[in-house]
N, C-alpha and C positions, 0 to 999 in steps of 0.2 A: 182231860188235858190240863196241865199245870199252868196257872197264870204267871206272868213274870213277877219277880219280886222287885220292890222299889226301894232304892236308897236315895234319899232326897238330894244328896250332894256327893260328888265324887270325893273319894278319900285316898290318900297316899298309902302305899305299902299294904294294900288290902287284897285278900284273896277273893276274886270274883269268879262266878261260874256262869255257864251259858244260861241266858234268859234273865240274868240280873239286869236291873235298869237303874241308871243314874241320871242326875241332872247336872248341868254345868254350873259353876259358881258365878259365871257371868250372866248377863241378861240374854238368855237363849230360850226360846219357847219350846224347842224340841226336847225329847227325851232320847236316851242312848242305851241300846240293848247290847249286852255282851253276846257275841256270836262265836268268839274263840276265848276260852277262859285262861286265867293266869293271875299273877300278882301285879297290881298297879305300880307305877313308878313313883319317883320322889315328887315330880311336878305334874300338875294337871295338864293334859294335852289341850291343844286348841280344837275344841269341838266344832264340827261343821254346822252350817245353818241351812243345809239343803237335805230334804228327805232322801233316805237310802244312801247317803254319803257315809263313808267309813273313816275311822281314824285309828292309828296304831298307838297303843299305850303300853310300852314295855312288853310287847308280845300279845297283850290283850287286843282284840279287835272289837271296836264299838261301832254300831250301826245306828244312824239317826232315824227317828220316826216321830210321827205326830200321834200321841195317844188317842185323841178323840177321833181322828180320821181312821186309825187302825181299828178302833172299836166299831165305827159305823160300817166298815167294809165287811164285817163278819156276817154270816148268815143268821146268827141269833145273838145280836148285841144285848147287853144288859139294859135295864130301864133307863130312860133319860130322866134326869132330875132337874127341875127348875127351882132355883133358890132366888130370893129377892132381898135386897138391902135398900132401905129408905133412909137417906142421910139428911138430917135436919141440922141447920147451922144457926148460931146465935144471931148473926147478921141478917139472914133472910127469913128465918122461921121463928125466931124468938127463943130457941132452945137448941143446945148442942147434944144431939143424940143420934144413934143408928138403930133403926128398927129392922130386925131380921125375921124372915118367915119363909115357909114353903107352902105351896098350894095343896099339898096332900094328894097329888095325882099318883098314878101308877100303883095304887093300892097301899101307899105308905102314908099312914095317918098319925105317925108318931114323930117326935122331934128328930131332926137330922143334924149330925155334927159334921162339918166340912171345914177343913183348914183350921181346926181348933175352935171354931165359932158354932154356936147352937142356933139352929133355925127351927122354931116351933111351927107345927102344923096349924094353919089358920084357914077358916072357911072363906076362900076368895075364888074369884074367877078372873082369868086374864085372857084376852084375845086381841087380834088385830096387829100382831107383830110382823106379819108377812110383808115383804118388800115386793113391789111390782115394777114392771118396765115402763110404766106410763109417765114416769118423771115426777110423781107426787110422793111425798114422804109419808110413811105410815103414822097413824095416831092411835096407838093401842089404848085399851080401856082396862082399868083395874077396879074390879067390883068387890067390895069388902062387906061382909055381913055386919049390920049395925046392931049387934046384940046389946040389949039394955042401953041403947043410945051411946055406946062406947065411942064410936067413930065421930058422931055428932059432937060429943063432949070434947074430943081431941081437936076438932076443927074450931070450936069456940075458943079453946084455950090457946091454940097455936095456929099460926098461918102456915098451911101446908103447901101453898102455891110456890112453884119453882124449886120444890124439894127434889133432890137427885134420887132417882130410882135405878138401881143396877139389877139387871136380870143375869143371873149366873147359871149357865147350863153345863152340866157334867153328866157322867154315867154313874149308875149305882156302884160299880166296881171301884170307883175312885174316891168315894166318900170315906171318912175316917174309920179306923178299926173299932172305935168305940160304939159304932152302930151295930156291931155283930157280936155274937157269943165269944167271949174271951177264953172260954174253957171248952173247946170242942172235944167230943169223946173220941180221942185217938185210940186205935187198936194197939194192943201190946206188940212190940217189934218182933218178939219171938214167934207170934202167930202168923206173921206175914213176910218174914225175911226171905222165904223161898219164892214168894209171888211178886215181889216188887224189885225193880232195879234200883241201884243207887247212883246218885249224881254228885261227884265230889265226896264230901263227908256227910251229906244230907241223905237220909233214908226217905224215899218218897212214899210215906205212909198215908198222909192225907194232906190235901191242899185246900185252903179256905180263901175267902175274899180278903182276909186280914192282910195278905201279902201284896195287895194291889192298890192300897190307899195312895193317892197322889193329888195334893191340893193345887198343883199347877195345871192339872188336866181340866181345863175349863175354858169357856168362851164367855166374855162379859160384854153385855150391851148396856149403854148408858142412856137413860131417858130422864125427863123432868115433868113434874106435875104442872100441867098448863091450866086446868080449870076443874071445878067440881061439876060434872055433867048431870048427876042425879043424886038427890038426897031424900031418903024415905025412912020409915020405921024398920024396913026390912034390910036395906043395904044402902051404901054410899058408893057411887061410881066416879072414879077419877079419870080424866082424859090425859094421857101422856103424850109427849112430843119430843123430838130431838131438840137440842139446845138452840140450834139455828132457827127453829120454827116457833120459839116461845112467843106468846102474846106480849106485845109492847117491847119486844127486844129490837133495838135500833141497830142497824148495820150501815156503815162500819161503826164499831164501838168507839173508835177514835177518829176524828176528822183531821185531815191534813191542813195544818195551820202554822203560821209562823211563830206564834206566841206560846209560851209554856203553859200547860193547863194545871200543873201541880200547885197545891196550896203551899204558900211560902212557909218554910221551916216545917213542913209536914213530912210524912214518911217517905214519899217519893222524892221530895226535894232534898232532904237530908242535911240542910245547912244548920249548924248548931253553934257557930262561932259568935263571939260578942261584937265583932266589927259590924258597923251599920252603914248603909248606903241609901241614898235617895232613889226615887223612881228613875232619875237620869243617871244612875250609877256613880254618883259623886259621894265620896266618903264623908260621913258626918258623925258627930258625937251625940246628936239628938235622936234618942231612940224612937220618939214619936214620928220622925221622918223616915224611919227604916221601912222602906217599901220596895218590893221587887218589881223591876220593870218588865219581867217576863220575856226578856230577850236573851240571846246568846251572850251578849256583852254583860248582862246582869249576872249570869252564871260565872263568867270569866272574872268579874270584879270580886266575887266572893270566894271562888274556888281556885283562881289562878288559871293559867293557860294550859292546863292539862287536857289530855285527849278524852278522858272518860267523864265528861261533865254530865250531871243528872238532868240536863235540859230535856223537857218533855215535848217540845215542838218538833217540827220537821225541818232539818237543814235543807236549804234550797227552795223551800216553799215560797220564799220571797227574799230578796237581798236584805240581809240584816244590817242594821246601822251599827 
């Protein structure tokens, strides 16, 4: 059975045949399979956001589907691939870097390319991602082999706590074509022309996984490193958690108060003018007396009576003077 071909974005005035698949240029998570072929129009149609809905495109009929769901419903789906990205930031971890890897499951022990990014095979174990109906959030564990104390050295050099960990799940048929043989041994057309039907102008001689690459066919889960659970000569185990369950994370992140919490002339405040005001919002030429009173009136004195003041407090928390 031939797999659908994937064109990553709809194109105008293009000949599409049955089973061709496109994506909308807008933010739409679904893919769209051609079920009646033809040439596309000048303008991209408004693609639906419901599974099995159809849209007419200059005579072409596109049907919406969810690639991951369709693959799961097959009797023999291709292997599930788990990819991981660990994002370190300068502010939180002391370095700006993205570490990518895959756990080498499903018999794949080589590097995997997905969405143009390379994910090396790394000796790790992950578990505990299952959600339950008991009302508690899962706390998965990420266990990495500490070969030659490499992970210990990383911990000593950088602070890995609160680093973002993204778990990307897809199927083997959706990973990039670079993962497969780029020169499959096609049989000469003259040897098979009486045995194969044709579809449009394409002779169905051989179909490979190269036609099913789709970097948008994925599910992304976001976690954060909460603590180092175990460290030994053999492995280092990290405990992950959703962001809302991070240790020492205070909620709400902002409290309802009448005064502005922003630093005067800081990024959130945005005031850069040379005019100076006292803490009581009185204009002054003495720069040493230039102090923000943190009230709405302090913003109005500096920015005027416009509606989009950068005031960081909460209007109505208390009657402002």
